[in-house]
N, C-alpha and C positions, 0 to 999 in steps of 0.2 A: 638884161644882158646875157645872163647865163642861159635862160630859156631859149633865146634866139640861137645860141651856139649849140644847143642839144639837137640830136637827131629829130627829124620831122615827125616821127611817130610818137614823140613824148608829148604828153598833155599835162598841163598844170591846172590844179584847182586852187583857187584862193578863197578861203573862207573868212568871213568877218567884214567889218565895216569901220570906217574911221575918216578923219579929216583929209587924208591923202588919197582916198579911194578914186575920186574923179581924176586926179593927176595920174594915178596908176593905170586906170582904164585908158586914158589918152596916150600914155607911153606905150602900152600894149598895142594899141592901134597904130601908133607912129612907127614902131619897129616891125610891124607886119606879122604879128603872131596872134592876132585876135581869134583866129580859128582854132588855136591850140591852147587857149586859156579860158577857163570857166570861172566866173565870179558867182559865188553862192549867196553872198550877203551874210548877215548875222545868222548863226545856227545855234540850236540848243543841244542837238544830239552829236556832240563832238566826236565821241568814241565811235559811234556808228558810221559817221561820215569818213573818219580816218580808216576804219576797217575795210572800206570799199576801195582802198588805194594800195598800190604796191610799195610806196615809199612816202615818208614825210621829210620835207626839206625845211630846215629852220635856217633862214638866211638873215637872221637878226645880227646886227653888229654889236649889240649889247643885250644882256639878259641877267637876271638874278638866278633863280632856279626855274628853268623853263618847264612849266607844268605840261605844256603841249607835247613835249618829248616824253614825259612820263605817261601821258594819255596814249600816245602812239604805241609805245613799247608794251603797255598793258593790254593792248589788243593784238600784239604780235607783229606790228608793222615796224620795220626797221627805219632808222633815221640817218640822214646826212645833215650835218650842221657845221657851222663855224665853231671854233673853240671859244665859246662864250660862257659866262656864268658857271653853273653847275654841271655842264654837259660831261665833264671828265668823270663825274661820279655816276653818270647814267650810261654812257656809251662804252661798250666793250668792243674795241676795233675788230671788225670782221665777224663778230658774233651777233651784234644787234644794230650795227651801223658803222659809219665812218665820220671822222672829224677832219675838216679842212682848216688850215691856219687862217686866222682872222684876215679878212679883206682880200684873200687870194681867190679871185673868181675863177681862174683857170683850174685851180685845184678843186674847188667846189664842183665845177662842171665834170671834172675827171671822176670825182668820188660819186657823183650822181650816176654817171654811166656805169661805173664799177658796181655800184649797188644794184642797179637794174639788170645787170648781167650775172648776178650771183644768185645761187639757190639759198634761201633762208629757211631756217627751222623755226617757223612762226610759233608753234606751241612752246618751244624752248625759250624763245624771246619773252613770251608772255609769262611763263613760269618763273623765269629768272627775275623779272622786274617785280612780280608779286612777292617773291621770296625776299627780295632786298628792300622793297618800299611799300609792301601791302599794309593795309590798315592795322593788322595785328602787330607787325614789326614796328611800325611808327608809333602805335599806341604804347607798346612796351617801352620804347625809347623815351616817350614823354613821361611815363610813369617813373622811370628811373631818374630822369632829370628833375622832376618835381619832388621826388622823395629825398633828394640830397640837399 
């Protein structure tokens, strides 16, 4: 629904596979956006694929700690997402993405357009997420946790 409401020059790449893939492909065809949606199937080079895009959109209605958001930010690609799971810990509004309120498709569309019209500091996004969630930082946190 959101993709159909976006400007005609917007293209969506859907990576992955699952039990709803055929339903999703049929819906894309039914609403007339087949020429604007690319299905890659399952991929192994997630960060590389993300880095070729302007924006990652996480449209999940529920998440725990969404690793795909971490992966996107780690290559400097901003994120637009619903307020789910741990995104509040990852997204710094306007710096590395935007958060739409849960189930608000109009706001999600607005935030996607806003993000696509903003100039992002990709190296700063990458540096920030590595500083906050890089292996060294997380490793130290685990060491501290296990030492107690």
